[in-house]
N, CA, C and O atoms as a GROMACS GRO file, in nm:
protein
  492
    1GLN      N    1   0.286   2.219  -0.831
    1GLN     CA    2   0.368   2.116  -0.764
    1GLN      C    3   0.277   1.998  -0.721
    1GLN      O    4   0.155   2.008  -0.712
    2VAL      N    5   0.344   1.889  -0.695
    2VAL     CA    6   0.275   1.771  -0.654
    2VAL      C    7   0.325   1.729  -0.516
    2VAL      O    8   0.443   1.743  -0.486
    3GLN      N    9   0.237   1.679  -0.435
    3GLN     CA   10   0.283   1.624  -0.307
    3GLN      C   11   0.199   1.504  -0.269
    3GLN      O   12   0.083   1.488  -0.308
    4LEU      N   13   0.266   1.416  -0.188
    4LEU     CA   14   0.201   1.298  -0.133
    4LEU      C   15   0.188   1.315   0.016
    4LEU      O   16   0.286   1.350   0.082
    5VAL      N   17   0.070   1.292   0.071
    5VAL     CA   18   0.047   1.309   0.213
    5VAL      C   19  -0.007   1.178   0.270
    5VAL      O   20  -0.113   1.129   0.229
    6GLU      N   21   0.067   1.121   0.366
    6GLU     CA   22   0.026   0.997   0.427
    6GLU      C   23  -0.050   1.024   0.556
    6GLU      O   24  -0.036   1.129   0.619
    7SER      N   25  -0.131   0.927   0.594
    7SER     CA   26  -0.200   0.932   0.725
    7SER      C   27  -0.233   0.789   0.766
    7SER      O   28  -0.230   0.696   0.686
    8GLY      N   29  -0.266   0.777   0.893
    8GLY     CA   30  -0.316   0.647   0.941
    8GLY      C   31  -0.220   0.569   1.031
    8GLY      O   32  -0.256   0.463   1.082
    9GLY      N   33  -0.098   0.620   1.049
    9GLY     CA   34  -0.006   0.549   1.137
    9GLY      C   35  -0.048   0.559   1.283
    9GLY      O   36  -0.140   0.632   1.319
   10GLY      N   37   0.023   0.484   1.367
   10GLY     CA   38  -0.007   0.492   1.510
   10GLY      C   39   0.058   0.377   1.586
   10GLY      O   40   0.144   0.305   1.536
   11LEU      N   41   0.014   0.364   1.710
   11LEU     CA   42   0.063   0.258   1.801
   11LEU      C   43  -0.048   0.153   1.821
   11LEU      O   44  -0.159   0.184   1.864
   12VAL      N   45  -0.014   0.028   1.789
   12VAL     CA   46  -0.110  -0.080   1.807
   12VAL      C   47  -0.041  -0.196   1.874
   12VAL      O   48   0.081  -0.203   1.882
   13GLN      N   49  -0.125  -0.290   1.924
   13GLN     CA   50  -0.070  -0.413   1.985
   13GLN      C   51  -0.056  -0.520   1.878
   13GLN      O   52  -0.122  -0.516   1.774
   14PRO      N   53   0.030  -0.613   1.904
   14PRO     CA   54   0.044  -0.726   1.809
   14PRO      C   55  -0.088  -0.793   1.781
   14PRO      O   56  -0.169  -0.817   1.870
   15GLY      N   57  -0.108  -0.825   1.650
   15GLY     CA   58  -0.235  -0.887   1.609
   15GLY      C   59  -0.341  -0.789   1.566
   15GLY      O   60  -0.442  -0.829   1.508
   16GLU      N   61  -0.320  -0.661   1.594
   16GLU     CA   62  -0.420  -0.562   1.556
   16GLU      C   63  -0.397  -0.513   1.410
   16GLU      O   64  -0.304  -0.557   1.342
   17SER      N   65  -0.483  -0.420   1.367
   17SER     CA   66  -0.478  -0.374   1.229
   17SER      C   67  -0.464  -0.224   1.222
   17SER      O   68  -0.500  -0.152   1.314
   18LEU      N   69  -0.411  -0.180   1.111
   18LEU     CA   70  -0.404  -0.034   1.077
   18LEU      C   71  -0.428  -0.022   0.927
   18LEU      O   72  -0.401  -0.114   0.850
   19ARG      N   73  -0.478   0.093   0.888
   19ARG     CA   74  -0.494   0.124   0.748
   19ARG      C   75  -0.424   0.258   0.720
   19ARG      O   76  -0.457   0.361   0.777
   20LEU      N   77  -0.326   0.252   0.630
   20LEU     CA   78  -0.254   0.374   0.590
   20LEU      C   79  -0.317   0.428   0.460
   20LEU      O   80  -0.364   0.352   0.376
   21SER      N   81  -0.316   0.558   0.448
   21SER     CA   82  -0.368   0.624   0.328
   21SER      C   83  -0.256   0.720   0.279
   21SER      O   84  -0.176   0.773   0.356
   22CYS      N   85  -0.256   0.738   0.148
   22CYS     CA   86  -0.162   0.832   0.089
   22CYS      C   87  -0.233   0.902  -0.029
   22CYS      O   88  -0.270   0.839  -0.128
   23ALA      N   89  -0.252   1.032  -0.013
   23ALA     CA   90  -0.324   1.107  -0.117
   23ALA      C   91  -0.228   1.197  -0.194
   23ALA      O   92  -0.147   1.268  -0.135
   24ALA      N   93  -0.238   1.191  -0.326
   24ALA     CA   94  -0.157   1.277  -0.412
   24ALA      C   95  -0.238   1.400  -0.453
   24ALA      O   96  -0.357   1.388  -0.484
   25SER      N   97  -0.180   1.512  -0.455
   25SER     CA   98  -0.248   1.636  -0.492
   25SER      C   99  -0.154   1.725  -0.572
   25SER      O  100  -0.032   1.711  -0.565
   26GLY      N  101  -0.213   1.816  -0.649
   26GLY     CA  102  -0.136   1.908  -0.729
   26GLY      C  103  -0.178   1.898  -0.876
   26GLY      O  104  -0.287   1.851  -0.910
   27SER      N  105  -0.086   1.944  -0.962
   27SER     CA  106  -0.113   1.945  -1.105
   27SER      C  107  -0.083   1.810  -1.171
   27SER      O  108   0.014   1.793  -1.246
   28ILE      N  109  -0.171   1.714  -1.140
   28ILE     CA  110  -0.149   1.578  -1.180
   28ILE      C  111  -0.219   1.546  -1.312
   28ILE      O  112  -0.337   1.575  -1.330
   29PHE      N  113  -0.145   1.488  -1.404
   29PHE     CA  114  -0.201   1.436  -1.526
   29PHE      C  115  -0.241   1.290  -1.511
   29PHE      O  116  -0.352   1.250  -1.546
   30SER      N  117  -0.148   1.211  -1.458
   30SER     CA  118  -0.178   1.068  -1.436
   30SER      C  119  -0.079   1.013  -1.335
   30SER      O  120   0.030   1.066  -1.318
   31ILE      N  121  -0.120   0.903  -1.269
   31ILE     CA  122  -0.037   0.837  -1.171
   31ILE      C  123  -0.015   0.693  -1.218
   31ILE      O  124  -0.110   0.620  -1.244
   32ASN      N  125   0.115   0.656  -1.229
   32ASN     CA  126   0.145   0.520  -1.274
   32ASN      C  127   0.154   0.429  -1.152
   32ASN      O  128   0.058   0.419  -1.075
   33ALA      N  129   0.266   0.365  -1.132
   33ALA     CA  130   0.280   0.275  -1.020
   33ALA      C  131   0.283   0.353  -0.889
   33ALA      O  132   0.337   0.463  -0.881
   34MET      N  133   0.223   0.291  -0.787
   34MET     CA  134   0.227   0.343  -0.652
   34MET      C  135   0.273   0.234  -0.558
   34MET      O  136   0.257   0.115  -0.586
   35GLY      N  137   0.332   0.275  -0.446
   35GLY     CA  138   0.381   0.174  -0.357
   35GLY      C  139   0.405   0.224  -0.215
   35GLY      O  140   0.400   0.344  -0.188
   36TRP      N  141   0.431   0.131  -0.127
   36TRP     CA  142   0.463   0.160   0.011
   36TRP      C  143   0.600   0.097   0.045
   36TRP      O  144   0.625  -0.019   0.014
   37TYR      N  145   0.684   0.175   0.108
   37TYR     CA  146   0.812   0.133   0.160
   37TYR      C  147   0.814   0.153   0.312
   37TYR      O  148   0.731   0.226   0.366
   38ARG      N  149   0.906   0.089   0.378
   38ARG     CA  150   0.920   0.111   0.520
   38ARG      C  151   1.070   0.112   0.558
   38ARG      O  152   1.155   0.052   0.491
   39GLN      N  153   1.096   0.181   0.666
   39GLN     CA  154   1.234   0.185   0.717
   39GLN      C  155   1.230   0.172   0.868
   39GLN      O  156   1.177   0.259   0.938
   40ALA      N  157   1.287   0.064   0.918
   40ALA     CA  158   1.297   0.042   1.059
   40ALA      C  159   1.430   0.104   1.110
   40ALA      O  160   1.525   0.122   1.034
   41PRO      N  161   1.434   0.136   1.241
   41PRO     CA  162   1.559   0.193   1.296
   41PRO      C  163   1.680   0.106   1.268
   41PRO      O  164   1.681  -0.014   1.295
   42GLY      N  165   1.784   0.169   1.213
   42GLY     CA  166   1.908   0.093   1.187
   42GLY      C  167   1.907   0.008   1.063
   42GLY      O  168   2.005  -0.060   1.035
   43LYS      N  169   1.796   0.010   0.986
   43LYS     CA  170   1.786  -0.076   0.869
   43LYS      C  171   1.763   0.010   0.747
   43LYS      O  172   1.724   0.126   0.756
   44GLN      N  173   1.789  -0.052   0.630
   44GLN     CA  174   1.765   0.015   0.504
   44GLN      C  175   1.618   0.018   0.472
   44GLN      O  176   1.540  -0.065   0.520
   45ARG      N  177   1.578   0.117   0.390
   45ARG     CA  178   1.441   0.126   0.348
   45ARG      C  179   1.411   0.005   0.257
   45ARG      O  180   1.492  -0.031   0.172
   46GLU      N  181   1.295  -0.057   0.276
   46GLU     CA  182   1.258  -0.172   0.195
   46GLU      C  183   1.121  -0.153   0.134
   46GLU      O  184   1.034  -0.087   0.190
   47LEU      N  185   1.104  -0.214   0.017
   47LEU     CA  186   0.979  -0.212  -0.053
   47LEU      C  187   0.881  -0.306   0.016
   47LEU      O  188   0.915  -0.421   0.041
   48VAL      N  189   0.761  -0.259   0.046
   48VAL     CA  190   0.661  -0.343   0.110
   48VAL      C  191   0.560  -0.394   0.012
   48VAL      O  192   0.532  -0.514   0.009
   49ALA      N  193   0.503  -0.306  -0.070
   49ALA     CA  194   0.399  -0.343  -0.164
   49ALA      C  195   0.396  -0.242  -0.277
   49ALA      O  196   0.431  -0.126  -0.261
   50THR      N  197   0.352  -0.291  -0.395
   50THR     CA  198   0.330  -0.204  -0.510
   50THR      C  199   0.201  -0.236  -0.578
   50THR      O  200   0.149  -0.347  -0.567
   51ILE      N  201   0.148  -0.138  -0.648
   51ILE     CA  202   0.028  -0.158  -0.728
   51ILE      C  203   0.040  -0.075  -0.856
   51ILE      O  204   0.073   0.043  -0.853
   52SER      N  205   0.013  -0.139  -0.968
   52SER     CA  206   0.025  -0.072  -1.096
   52SER      C  207  -0.101   0.013  -1.124
   52SER      O  208  -0.199   0.007  -1.049
   53SER      N  209  -0.096   0.092  -1.229
   53SER     CA  210  -0.213   0.172  -1.264
   53SER      C  211  -0.330   0.082  -1.297
   53SER      O  212  -0.446   0.123  -1.282
   54GLY      N  213  -0.303  -0.040  -1.343
   54GLY     CA  214  -0.411  -0.136  -1.375
   54GLY      C  215  -0.456  -0.223  -1.259
   54GLY      O  216  -0.548  -0.303  -1.273
   55GLY      N  217  -0.390  -0.207  -1.143
   55GLY     CA  218  -0.432  -0.279  -1.027
   55GLY      C  219  -0.353  -0.404  -0.993
   55GLY      O  220  -0.385  -0.473  -0.896
   56ASN      N  221  -0.249  -0.434  -1.071
   56ASN     CA  222  -0.163  -0.547  -1.036
   56ASN      C  223  -0.080  -0.519  -0.912
   56ASN      O  224  -0.022  -0.411  -0.898
   57THR      N  225  -0.074  -0.616  -0.821
   57THR     CA  226  -0.009  -0.592  -0.693
   57THR      C  227   0.105  -0.690  -0.674
   57THR      O  228   0.110  -0.797  -0.736
   58ASP      N  229   0.197  -0.651  -0.588
   58ASP     CA  230   0.308  -0.735  -0.548
   58ASP      C  231   0.348  -0.698  -0.408
   58ASP      O  232   0.335  -0.582  -0.367
   59TYR      N  233   0.399  -0.798  -0.331
   59TYR     CA  234   0.431  -0.776  -0.191
   59TYR      C  235   0.564  -0.840  -0.152
   59TYR      O  236   0.605  -0.940  -0.212
   60VAL      N  237   0.630  -0.784  -0.054
   60VAL     CA  238   0.744  -0.850   0.000
   60VAL      C  239   0.695  -0.973   0.076
   60VAL      O  240   0.586  -0.971   0.133
   61GLU      N  241   0.773  -1.077   0.077
   61GLU     CA  242   0.727  -1.205   0.134
   61GLU      C  243   0.684  -1.194   0.280
   61GLU      O  244   0.593  -1.264   0.323
   62SER      N  245   0.748  -1.109   0.354
   62SER     CA  246   0.720  -1.103   0.496
   62SER      C  247   0.581  -1.046   0.530
   62SER      O  248   0.533  -1.064   0.642
   63VAL      N  249   0.516  -0.979   0.434
   63VAL     CA  250   0.380  -0.922   0.460
   63VAL      C  251   0.273  -0.991   0.375
   63VAL      O  252   0.154  -0.966   0.392
   64ARG      N  253   0.314  -1.076   0.286
   64ARG     CA  254   0.216  -1.142   0.200
   64ARG      C  255   0.111  -1.216   0.281
   64ARG      O  256   0.144  -1.292   0.372
   65GLY      N  257  -0.014  -1.195   0.248
   65GLY     CA  258  -0.121  -1.260   0.324
   65GLY      C  259  -0.172  -1.177   0.442
   65GLY      O  260  -0.280  -1.204   0.494
   66ARG      N  261  -0.093  -1.077   0.486
   66ARG     CA  262  -0.134  -0.994   0.598
   66ARG      C  263  -0.166  -0.852   0.553
   66ARG      O  264  -0.256  -0.789   0.609
   67PHE      N  265  -0.095  -0.800   0.454
   67PHE     CA  266  -0.112  -0.667   0.408
   67PHE      C  267  -0.182  -0.667   0.267
   67PHE      O  268  -0.161  -0.756   0.186
   68THR      N  269  -0.264  -0.565   0.245
   68THR     CA  270  -0.329  -0.548   0.115
   68THR      C  271  -0.317  -0.405   0.068
   68THR      O  272  -0.361  -0.312   0.135
   69ILE      N  273  -0.257  -0.390  -0.051
   69ILE     CA  274  -0.246  -0.258  -0.116
   69ILE      C  275  -0.360  -0.240  -0.212
   69ILE      O  276  -0.398  -0.332  -0.283
   70SER      N  277  -0.415  -0.119  -0.215
   70SER     CA  278  -0.522  -0.086  -0.308
   70SER      C  279  -0.513   0.060  -0.346
   70SER      O  280  -0.438   0.136  -0.284
   71ARG      N  281  -0.589   0.100  -0.446
   71ARG     CA  282  -0.584   0.239  -0.488
   71ARG      C  283  -0.719   0.283  -0.538
   71ARG      O  284  -0.796   0.202  -0.590
   72ASP      N  285  -0.749   0.413  -0.522
   72ASP     CA  286  -0.868   0.472  -0.574
   72ASP      C  287  -0.822   0.581  -0.674
   72ASP      O  288  -0.783   0.691  -0.634
   73ASN      N  289  -0.826   0.548  -0.801
   73ASN     CA  290  -0.772   0.640  -0.899
   73ASN      C  291  -0.850   0.772  -0.906
   73ASN      O  292  -0.792   0.876  -0.938
   74ALA      N  293  -0.977   0.769  -0.876
   74ALA     CA  294  -1.057   0.892  -0.878
   74ALA      C  295  -1.013   0.988  -0.771
   74ALA      O  296  -1.026   1.109  -0.786
   75LYS      N  297  -0.958   0.931  -0.659
   75LYS     CA  298  -0.912   1.016  -0.549
   75LYS      C  299  -0.762   1.034  -0.546
   75LYS      O  300  -0.708   1.101  -0.458
   76ASN      N  301  -0.692   0.972  -0.643
   76ASN     CA  302  -0.546   0.978  -0.644
   76ASN      C  303  -0.488   0.930  -0.513
   76ASN      O  304  -0.393   0.988  -0.461
   77THR      N  305  -0.544   0.826  -0.461
   77THR     CA  306  -0.507   0.774  -0.327
   77THR      C  307  -0.472   0.627  -0.331
   77THR      O  308  -0.535   0.548  -0.401
   78VAL      N  309  -0.370   0.592  -0.254
   78VAL     CA  310  -0.329   0.453  -0.238
   78VAL      C  311  -0.344   0.418  -0.089
   78VAL      O  312  -0.322   0.502  -0.002
   79TYR      N  313  -0.380   0.295  -0.062
   79TYR     CA  314  -0.403   0.247   0.077
   79TYR      C  315  -0.316   0.126   0.104
   79TYR      O  316  -0.276   0.054   0.012
   80LEU      N  317  -0.288   0.106   0.232
   80LEU     CA  318  -0.225  -0.014   0.276
   80LEU      C  319  -0.299  -0.065   0.400
   80LEU      O  320  -0.288  -0.007   0.508
   81GLN      N  321  -0.373  -0.170   0.384
   81GLN     CA  322  -0.443  -0.237   0.491
   81GLN      C  323  -0.348  -0.338   0.557
   81GLN      O  324  -0.306  -0.434   0.494
   82MET      N  325  -0.316  -0.315   0.683
   82MET     CA  326  -0.222  -0.404   0.751
   82MET      C  327  -0.294  -0.478   0.861
   82MET      O  328  -0.340  -0.416   0.957
   83ASN      N  329  -0.303  -0.611   0.849
   83ASN     CA  330  -0.366  -0.694   0.947
   83ASN      C  331  -0.263  -0.781   1.017
   83ASN      O  332  -0.150  -0.796   0.970
   84SER      N  333  -0.302  -0.836   1.129
   84SER     CA  334  -0.213  -0.927   1.203
   84SER      C  335  -0.074  -0.868   1.221
   84SER      O  336   0.026  -0.933   1.196
   85LEU      N  337  -0.071  -0.746   1.265
   85LEU     CA  338   0.056  -0.677   1.276
   85LEU      C  339   0.148  -0.740   1.381
   85LEU      O  340   0.104  -0.789   1.485
   86LYS      N  341   0.277  -0.736   1.352
   86LYS     CA  342   0.381  -0.793   1.435
   86LYS      C  343   0.476  -0.686   1.478
   86LYS      O  344   0.485  -0.583   1.412
   87PRO      N  345   0.549  -0.706   1.587
   87PRO     CA  346   0.646  -0.605   1.631
   87PRO      C  347   0.750  -0.575   1.524
   87PRO      O  348   0.800  -0.463   1.516
   88GLU      N  349   0.784  -0.673   1.441
   88GLU     CA  350   0.882  -0.648   1.336
   88GLU      C  351   0.827  -0.564   1.220
   88GLU      O  352   0.901  -0.530   1.128
   89ASP      N  353   0.699  -0.530   1.224
   89ASP     CA  354   0.643  -0.438   1.126
   89ASP      C  355   0.665  -0.292   1.167
   89ASP      O  356   0.637  -0.200   1.090
   90THR      N  357   0.716  -0.274   1.287
   90THR     CA  358   0.741  -0.137   1.334
   90THR      C  359   0.842  -0.064   1.244
   90THR      O  360   0.953  -0.112   1.222
   91ALA      N  361   0.802   0.052   1.194
   91ALA     CA  362   0.888   0.125   1.103
   91ALA      C  363   0.818   0.256   1.065
   91ALA      O  364   0.701   0.277   1.098
   92ILE      N  365   0.889   0.341   0.998
   92ILE     CA  366   0.826   0.454   0.931
   92ILE      C  367   0.786   0.407   0.789
   92ILE      O  368   0.867   0.351   0.716
   93TYR      N  369   0.662   0.431   0.755
   93TYR     CA  370   0.613   0.383   0.626
   93TYR      C  371   0.601   0.505   0.533
   93TYR      O  372   0.548   0.609   0.570
   94TYR      N  373   0.653   0.487   0.414
   94TYR     CA  374   0.658   0.593   0.314
   94TYR      C  375   0.576   0.552   0.190
   94TYR      O  376   0.580   0.438   0.145
   95CYS      N  377   0.504   0.648   0.139
   95CYS     CA  378   0.432   0.629   0.014
   95CYS      C  379   0.522   0.677  -0.102
   95CYS      O  380   0.601   0.771  -0.088
   96ASN      N  381   0.507   0.611  -0.213
   96ASN     CA  382   0.588   0.641  -0.333
   96ASN      C  383   0.503   0.633  -0.456
   96ASN      O  384   0.417   0.545  -0.465
   97ALA      N  385   0.523   0.722  -0.553
   97ALA     CA  386   0.441   0.717  -0.673
   97ALA      C  387   0.518   0.777  -0.794
   97ALA      O  388   0.597   0.870  -0.779
   98ASP      N  389   0.490   0.723  -0.909
   98ASP     CA  390   0.543   0.778  -1.036
   98ASP      C  391   0.427   0.862  -1.095
   98ASP      O  392   0.323   0.810  -1.135
   99ILE      N  393   0.450   0.992  -1.099
   99ILE     CA  394   0.342   1.083  -1.140
   99ILE      C  395   0.382   1.167  -1.260
   99ILE      O  396   0.490   1.225  -1.265
  100THR      N  397   0.293   1.171  -1.355
  100THR     CA  398   0.307   1.265  -1.468
  100THR      C  399   0.230   1.392  -1.432
  100THR      O  400   0.110   1.386  -1.404
  101TYR      N  401   0.296   1.504  -1.432
  101TYR     CA  402   0.233   1.628  -1.389
  101TYR      C  403   0.246   1.734  -1.496
  101TYR      O  404   0.327   1.722  -1.588
  102TYR      N  405   0.166   1.839  -1.482
  102TYR     CA  406   0.173   1.952  -1.575
  102TYR      C  407   0.277   2.053  -1.530
  102TYR      O  408   0.280   2.094  -1.414
  103SER      N  409   0.361   2.093  -1.623
  103SER     CA  410   0.459   2.195  -1.596
  103SER      C  411   0.460   2.292  -1.712
  103SER      O  412   0.509   2.258  -1.820
  104ASP      N  413   0.408   2.410  -1.692
  104ASP     CA  414   0.387   2.507  -1.798
  104ASP      C  415   0.304   2.441  -1.907
  104ASP      O  416   0.190   2.403  -1.883
  105TYR      N  417   0.360   2.426  -2.028
  105TYR     CA  418   0.285   2.369  -2.141
  105TYR      C  419   0.323   2.221  -2.160
  105TYR      O  420   0.283   2.160  -2.259
  106TYR      N  421   0.396   2.164  -2.068
  106TYR     CA  422   0.446   2.030  -2.087
  106TYR      C  423   0.391   1.936  -1.979
  106TYR      O  424   0.331   1.978  -1.881
  107ARG      N  425   0.415   1.808  -2.003
  107ARG     CA  426   0.388   1.706  -1.903
  107ARG      C  427   0.524   1.645  -1.870
  107ARG      O  428   0.604   1.617  -1.959
  108LYS      N  429   0.550   1.624  -1.742
  108LYS     CA  430   0.675   1.566  -1.697
  108LYS      C  431   0.647   1.452  -1.605
  108LYS      O  432   0.545   1.450  -1.535
  109LEU      N  433   0.738   1.356  -1.604
  109LEU     CA  434   0.727   1.237  -1.516
  109LEU      C  435   0.830   1.245  -1.409
  109LEU      O  436   0.948   1.273  -1.434
  110ARG      N  437   0.786   1.221  -1.288
  110ARG     CA  438   0.881   1.226  -1.173
  110ARG      C  439   0.836   1.129  -1.068
  110ARG      O  440   0.716   1.102  -1.054
  111ASN      N  441   0.932   1.075  -0.992
  111ASN     CA  442   0.902   0.990  -0.877
  111ASN      C  443   0.890   1.076  -0.752
  111ASN      O  444   0.975   1.161  -0.727
  112TYR      N  445   0.787   1.054  -0.673
  112TYR     CA  446   0.762   1.134  -0.553
  112TYR      C  447   0.753   1.041  -0.429
  112TYR      O  448   0.714   0.925  -0.436
  113TRP      N  449   0.793   1.102  -0.318
  113TRP     CA  450   0.788   1.038  -0.185
  113TRP      C  451   0.702   1.119  -0.094
  113TRP      O  452   0.698   1.242  -0.102
  114GLY      N  453   0.629   1.050  -0.005
  114GLY     CA  454   0.560   1.116   0.102
  114GLY      C  455   0.656   1.140   0.220
  114GLY      O  456   0.773   1.102   0.217
  115GLN      N  457   0.602   1.205   0.322
  115GLN     CA  458   0.688   1.244   0.436
  115GLN      C  459   0.706   1.132   0.535
  115GLN      O  460   0.794   1.139   0.620
  116GLY      N  461   0.627   1.031   0.527
  116GLY     CA  462   0.639   0.915   0.617
  116GLY      C  463   0.541   0.920   0.732
  116GLY      O  464   0.505   1.028   0.778
  117THR      N  465   0.496   0.802   0.778
  117THR     CA  466   0.406   0.794   0.892
  117THR      C  467   0.456   0.677   0.980
  117THR      O  468   0.488   0.569   0.930
  118GLN      N  469   0.460   0.701   1.110
  118GLN     CA  470   0.518   0.601   1.200
  118GLN      C  471   0.414   0.492   1.235
  118GLN      O  472   0.299   0.522   1.269
  119VAL      N  473   0.455   0.371   1.224
  119VAL     CA  474   0.377   0.255   1.270
  119VAL      C  475   0.456   0.182   1.376
  119VAL      O  476   0.567   0.137   1.351
  120THR      N  477   0.398   0.171   1.495
  120THR     CA  478   0.461   0.103   1.607
  120THR      C  479   0.371  -0.009   1.654
  120THR      O  480   0.254   0.012   1.687
  121VAL      N  481   0.427  -0.129   1.658
  121VAL     CA  482   0.352  -0.248   1.704
  121VAL      C  483   0.421  -0.298   1.831
  121VAL      O  484   0.533  -0.349   1.827
  122SER      N  485   0.352  -0.280   1.943
  122SER     CA  486   0.411  -0.317   2.070
  122SER      C  487   0.304  -0.347   2.174
  122SER      O  488   0.196  -0.288   2.174
  123SER      N  489   0.336  -0.439   2.261
  123SER     CA  490   0.243  -0.472   2.370
  123SER      C  491   0.282  -0.392   2.497
  123SER      O  492   0.217  -0.404   2.600
   0.00000   0.00000   0.00000
């Protein structure tokens, strides 16, 4: 089986920084696109940032210039560096990845979610 485990959330003041990590583990053959989503109370889950297997990145406009997504393919890990945090960034942040994994004698592709990590920005 494959799982994604996030870490790095917490409580910070406006203007401060946090770095989220998400490590994939299990019977992994390859990882394609990876991304971070977030869900604030009473709102729908939204895409924050994505990174392709080749390192191409994209961001939602509200975080562009403040957040940076990166990945370490050797560690099967994706990161989200969040700078200049604002109260409106408060949400549960979820990692997402398209992973090809080994299943018996086959390889299968599936989309996976992490369990989420809370980020709270408040003075």
